[in-house]
N, C-alpha and C positions, 0 to 999 in steps of 0.2 A: 500141712493142713491149714485151712483158713477158717477164721471165725468172723462173723459180722455182727456188730452191736447196733441195734436200732433203738435209739434213745429219744424219749419224749422229754425235752429239757425243762418243761414246766411241771412235770410230775414230782411227787414227793415234796411238796411245798418248795419246789425249785431247788432241791438238794441233788437233783440228778447229775449236775455237773461234777460234784465231788465224787459221787458214786461211780460215774463214768470213768474217771481216771483210775480209781481203785480196781474196777473190773478189767480195764484194759491191761493193767499190770499183771493181774492174776491170769488172764487168758494167755498172755504172752509167754507164760511158763510152759505151755503145751502146744500152742498154735504158732506156726511159722509166720503167719500174717494175720493181723487183727485190724479190721476196718471199722470205723465209727461213723454212723450216719445219724444225723439229728433231724427229727420231724419239725416241720414249721406249720403245717396245716393238716386238716382231716384228709385222710387218704394217702398221706406220704408213707406211712408204715407199710401199707399194702403194696404200694409201688416199689419201695425199696426191697421188700421180701421177694417179689416176683423177679426183679432185676438181678438179684444176687444169688438166687437159689441154685442155678445150674453149676456154679463154680465155688460153692460154699459148703463146708462140712457142718458148721454149727451157726444157727441164727439165735441171737440173744435179744429178747424183747425186754426193754427196761422202761417201765411205766406202770400204768394201772391196767385194769381188765379191758379197757377200751383199746389201749395200744396193743395189748396181746391179741385181742379179737381181730384187729386190722392185720397184724402179722400172719395170723392163721388164715385169714381170708386170702392172703397172698400165696402162701405155700400149699395149702390143702388141695387145691384143684390140680396141682402140678404132678406130672408123672414121677419126676425126681424131687423128693422132698427132703431137705436137710433136717438134721436133728434140731429140735427147738429147746431153748432154755428161757427162763423167765426170772427177772429181778423185780419183786413186787413193790411198787411205789404208790399204789392206789388206795382208795378208801376202804374197799371191801376185800379185794384180792381173793375171790372165791377159788380161782384156779390153784393158787399157792396153798390154800387151806386144804383143798381136796387131795393134793399130793403130799400132805404132811411136811410142807416146807416151812422154815422159819419165816416170820413176817417182818423180821428186822433185816433190811437190805444188806447191811454189812456182814451179817452172819451167812446169808446166802452166797454173797460174793466170796467170802473166805472159804466156803465149803464146795463151791461149784465144781471144782476139778475132781472132787470125790463122788459126785453124783453119777448114777448109772442110767443107761438108756432104759426107757419103759414105754411100751406101746399102749396108748390110751385110745378110748372111743371118742369120736366126734359125732355130734348131732347135726342134722341138716334140715333146715326149714326154708321152704321156697328156694331162694338162691343164696342162702346164708348158712355158714357153718357156725356151730357153737360148742363150747366146752362144758357148760354147766346146766343152764336152766332156761325154760320158757315158762312164763306165767301169764295167765289170762283172767280177767275179772277185776275185782276191786283192788287187789294188791298192786297189779301193774299200774293202775291209775294213780295210786298213792305214790309209787316209786317215781313216776313221771313228775309228780308235784313237789317232791322234796327239793328245796333250794340247794345249790352247790355249797353255800356257806354252812348249812346244817350237815351235809355229808362230811365236810372237812372237820367240823367241830365234834360231831357225835359218832362218825363212822357208821357201822352197820345198824346201830341203835336208832339212827335217824329214820331208817326204813321201817324198823319195828314200831316206833312210836306212831308214825304216819299210818302204817298198816293197821294197827289196832284201832286207831281213830276211824279209819275208813270202814273196817269190818263192822264197827258198832252202828254204822248208818243203815245196816240191814238191807243192802241191795242184793237182788237175785237176778240171775241170767238164765236163759233157756239154752242149754248146750245139747249138741248131738255129736257123739264121739264114736268113731269106728276104730278098733284096734285089733290087729292080727286076725281079721275076719269076724270079730265079735262086735257087739254094739251096746252102747250105753246112751240113754237119753233121759234128761231130767233137768231140774233146777239146781243151781249152785252159785255161790258167791265167788269162788275161786277154783280154777284148775291150775295145778302146779305140775310141771313136767321137768324132770331132772335126770342127769347122767351121773351125778355124785350125791353125797349126803348133804351138801351145802346149798342153801339158797339165801341170798341177801346177807351172806357172811355168817349165817346161823346153821349149826349142825343139827342132825337128827330129823330133818324132814323125811329123808329116805335112809334110815339107819343101816339098811342092808346093801345099799348101793356102793359100788366101787367104780373108779374111773375106767376100768377095763373089763367089766362084766358083760358087755355086749347088749345091754338092756336099756330101754327107756322106762323110767319109773314115773307113775302118774298118781297124784293125790287130788281127790275131788272133795272140796269142803262146802257144805251147804250154808245157807243163810244162818247166821248165828246171832243170838241176842247176847247181852252182856254176861248173863249168868253162864251161858254155854262157853263163851270165850274164857271165862275164869276157870272152868273145868278143863278146857282144852290145853291151856298153857302148861300145867305140870307134866302132861303127857309129852309135850314137845321137848321140854327141857330134860326130861329123863330118858329120851330116846324111845318112848313107847307110843309114839303117835300112831303107829300101825294098829295098836290095840284100842284106839279110841272109837267110841260108838258114833262120833260125829264126823268121821271121814270115811271115804271109800278109796282103796288102794288098787292100782292096776300095774302090771308090767307087760311090756310088749316090745316089738322091734320096729313097728311102724304104726302110725295112727293119723287120723284126720280129725280135725276139730272145726265145728261150725257152731253158730249161735243165731238166734232170731235177732239179737241186738247187734248194732255195729261196733264190735269190739276190736281193740288193737292189742297185739301181744307185746310182752316185754321179753327181750332176748339178752341174757347175760347182763341184765341191769339197764339196757338201753331199749328205746322204742323199736319194735320190730314190725313185721307185716300185719295187715288186717286179716281178720277171719273172712273166709275159711282158709285153713292151712293144712298142709301135709307135713308130717315130721317123721324122719327116719333116723336110725342109728347106723354109723359106719364103724364096725367093731375093730378095735386095736389099729386104728387108721393112721395115727400120728405118733412119731417117736419123740419123746421128750426126756430131758435130763431131770432126775428126781432123786431125793434121798433114798437110800436102800436099807 
């Protein structure tokens, strides 16, 4: 059997080199051949994944959510898809959180041979696959504006701080959403779309979501003043956001989103396509190694 490690050497505050050697030793206990490929520029991880997929049993992405997304973009369109594993070295690591993986890379490496295959959903927006979320409105704008230094220093809380600041500016957009043949039209500050319970590293946005439930979960948040934000926060932290009077929740398998304003989506933490967009879920589409 063969395993291929696709490593972003600059990830994890450049500790990927030491983690790489540790992982290679661990994988060699099970796999006859272990190949290590290091990325040098954007797009390398996708190319490596495509090139190795036909002859590989396991592909391990070592880096942040960006590296993981590139690897998935390489293997997801293929007819023969190797099993995927992930060593989290990023700021938010939404994918690892959603699969209940440890966020300490050494722990994941030590345990990786005990992980079991699990078939998870993938989302598809325009020509892009995603594992976690698509957000539209004020929060995506805030996420695009967070400096890389703040992400490194504060992690997920950098997004939270910027998001709260942006929400308080009271901007509203005019959305038109069609989902599974139904229709919603109105004003909102944010539309959040998720496959798991995590967005920006925070749990409880979609407390009933699991990575393999075959559903797209949608939260529509209207324009909120400071007092409404204060009321909403406890519901989020307690996992009772669905009960809040300030949000509207939808579940579906396909939806289209458009707006009067020229809005850009945020997909898994990175800038995505402009509206209008069509989003679908591919149920239990990708096999990953995860704690059992």
